[in-house]
C-alpha positions in Angstrom: 26.2 34.0 -9.4 24.9 33.1 -12.8 26.1 29.5 -12.4 24.4 29.1 -9.1 21.1 30.4 -10.6 21.5 28.1 -13.5 22.2 25.1 -11.1 19.1 26.1 -9.1 16.9 26.2 -12.2 18.2 22.9 -13.3 17.5 21.2 -10.0 14.1 22.8 -9.9 13.2 21.4 -13.3 14.4 17.9 -12.3 12.1 18.0 -9.2 9.2 19.1 -11.3 9.9 16.2 -13.8 10.0 13.7 -11.0 6.8 15.0 -9.5 5.2 14.8 -12.9 6.3 11.3 -13.5 4.9 10.2 -10.1 1.7 11.9 -10.7 1.3 10.1 -14.0 2.0 6.8 -12.3 -0.6 7.5 -9.7 -3.2 8.6 -12.3 -2.8 5.8 -14.9 -1.3 2.8 -13.1 -3.7 0.1 -11.8 -6.8 2.2 -12.8 -9.0 -0.7 -11.9 -7.6 -0.8 -8.4 -8.5 2.8 -7.8 -12.1 1.8 -8.6 -12.3 -1.5 -6.8 -10.3 -3.0 -3.9 -11.2 -6.6 -4.8 -8.7 -9.0 -6.4 -9.7 -11.9 -8.6 -10.6 -14.8 -6.2 -10.7 -17.9 -8.5 -8.4 -20.8 -7.7 -6.3 -20.2 -10.8 -5.4 -16.7 -9.5 -3.9 -18.2 -6.3 -2.1 -20.9 -8.2 -0.4 -18.2 -10.1 0.3 -16.3 -6.9 2.0 -19.4 -5.5 4.2 -19.5 -8.7 5.1 -15.8 -8.2 6.0 -16.4 -4.5 8.5 -19.2 -5.6 10.1 -16.6 -7.9 10.7 -14.1 -5.1 14.1 -14.0 -3.6 14.5 -15.4 -0.1 16.8 -13.6 2.3 17.1 -12.5 5.8 15.7 -9.2 7.0 18.1 -6.3 6.5 18.8 -3.8 9.3 16.3 -1.1 9.8 19.0 1.5 9.8 18.0 4.7 8.0 14.3 4.0 7.8 11.7 6.8 8.2 8.3 7.3 6.8 9.8 10.2 4.8 11.8 7.7 2.8 8.6 6.9 1.1 7.4 10.5 0.6 6.1 13.2 2.9 2.7 11.9 3.6 0.0 11.0 1.0 0.6 12.1 -2.6 -1.8 14.6 -4.2 -3.4 13.6 -7.5 -4.2 15.7 -10.6 -7.9 15.8 -9.6 -7.0 17.5 -6.3 -7.6 14.4 -4.1 -4.9 12.8 -2.0 -4.3 9.0 -1.8 -6.0 8.5 1.6 -9.3 10.0 0.5 -9.2 8.1 -2.8 -8.8 4.8 -1.0 -11.6 5.7 1.5 -13.8 6.5 -1.5 -13.0 3.2 -3.1 -13.3 1.0 -0.1 -16.2 2.6 1.8 -19.8 2.5 0.7 -22.5 5.2 0.9 -19.8 7.9 1.2 -20.3 11.6 1.4 -17.5 14.2 0.7 -16.9 17.9 0.7 -15.5 20.2 -2.0 -12.0 19.5 -0.8 -12.3 15.8 -1.8 -12.3 14.7 1.8 -14.5 11.7 2.6 -16.8 12.9 5.5 -18.9 9.7 6.2 -19.3 6.2 4.9 -19.5 2.6 5.9 -16.6 0.1 5.8 -17.0 -3.6 5.5 -13.7 -4.2 7.2 -11.6 -6.9 5.4 -9.4 -7.6 8.4 -12.0 -8.3 11.1 -15.2 -8.9 9.1 -17.0 -6.2 11.0 -18.8 -3.2 9.8 -17.6 0.3 10.7 -19.6 3.5 10.5 -16.9 6.2 9.6 -17.2 9.9 10.3 -14.3 12.2 9.8 -15.4 14.5 12.5 -16.2 11.9 15.1 -14.1 8.8 14.7 -11.7 9.4 11.9 -9.1 7.0 13.4 -11.5 4.1 13.5 -10.8 3.6 9.8 -7.1 3.8 8.8 -5.4 3.1 5.4 -3.1 0.1 5.8 0.1 -0.5 3.6 -0.5 -4.3 3.0 3.2 -4.7 2.7 4.3 -2.4 5.6 6.7 0.4 4.7 9.2 -0.7 7.3 9.0 -4.3 6.2 9.5 -3.2 2.7 12.5 -1.1 3.7 14.2 -4.1 5.3 13.5 -6.3 2.3 14.7 -4.4 -0.6 13.1 -1.0 -0.7 16.5 0.6 0.3 17.8 -0.4 -3.0 15.1 1.1 -5.2 14.8 4.8 -6.1 13.0 7.3 -3.9 10.5 7.8 -6.7 9.7 4.0 -6.7 9.3 4.2 -2.9 6.8 7.0 -3.2 4.9 4.9 -5.8 5.0 1.9 -3.4 3.6 4.0 -0.6 0.7 5.3 -2.8 0.1 2.2 -4.9 -3.7 1.2 -4.7 -2.6 -2.5 -4.7 -0.8 -1.9 -1.5 -3.5 0.1 0.2 -6.7 -1.0 2.1 -9.1 0.9 4.3 -9.2 -1.1 7.6 -10.2 -1.2 11.1 -7.9 1.1 13.0 -7.1 -1.1 16.0 -6.4 -4.1 13.7 -4.1 -1.9 11.7 -2.2 -0.7 14.8 -1.9 -4.3 16.0 -0.4 -5.4 12.7 2.2 -2.6 12.8 5.1 -3.4 10.5 4.5 -7.3 10.8 4.9 -9.6 7.8 2.8 -12.8 7.2 5.0 -14.7 9.6 3.8 -12.7 12.6 0.5 -11.3 11.6 -2.6 -12.3 9.6 -6.1 -10.8 9.4 -8.5 -12.1 12.1 -11.0 -12.6 9.2 -9.9 -15.9 7.8 -11.9 -15.5 4.7 -9.7 -12.6 3.5 -6.4 -14.2 4.2 -6.0 -15.5 0.6 -6.6 -12.1 -0.9 -4.3 -10.5 1.7 -1.4 -12.8 0.9 -2.1 -12.5 -2.8 -1.7 -8.7 -2.6 1.5 -8.9 -0.4 3.2 -11.2 -2.9 2.1 -9.2 -6.0 3.4 -6.0 -4.3 6.7 -7.7 -3.5 7.1 -8.8 -7.1 6.2 -5.4 -8.5 8.8 -3.6 -6.4 11.5 -6.3 -6.5 11.3 -7.0 -2.7 12.2 -10.3 -1.0 10.7 -12.6 1.6 12.2 -14.3 4.5 12.1 -18.1 5.0 9.5 -17.8 7.8 7.4 -15.3 5.8 7.4 -17.6 2.7 6.5 -20.6 4.9 3.4 -18.7 6.3 2.5 -17.5 2.8 2.7 -21.1 1.3 0.6 -22.4 4.0 -2.3 -19.9 3.4 -2.1 -20.3 -0.3 -2.3 -24.2 0.0 -5.9 -23.7 1.4 -7.1 -21.1 -1.2 
């Protein structure tokens, strides 16, 4: 019995340490991206992005076997300030926001990067009109290397501000788990930034691209 209790305490300590590490990552990593969703847009940035793309491994899509949202954590992570990732991204990407004491964004306006339209968001009226998109879809990530990284890193990927954008709900649903070969934002002026983010996320988490995906990305970057 004593050995069981000791084993239980040890496992509990490990879980706490993992949670603490993830919390630290979410608090201190990419601090500027928690404050601003924009990425640098000068030509030199995209030249560098093209170089990063050429360094990514090119492979076929792995089977989706074993994929579930829970492989990337159970919903949005909570941060030390009491806010969850969804509401932090809403606060970052919307303007003129209001929030309650629970750190929930109640209202705001989104200048949607995917459609170029303006959306008036209300948590109580049309919450699903604005959704948080994983720029590199989690299912896509799973089939291109995320199976091989730790569960802690997958939680980081799912909550990384670089990989998250508030977006038009229907556009996000249309995208689903598509990569750049099968879906691009309707708003052409945002495509360079969109591809830039996808490539940098894939670099950060050691994910690969398919031949078709790389071809689509290269085509977009050539016009940036």
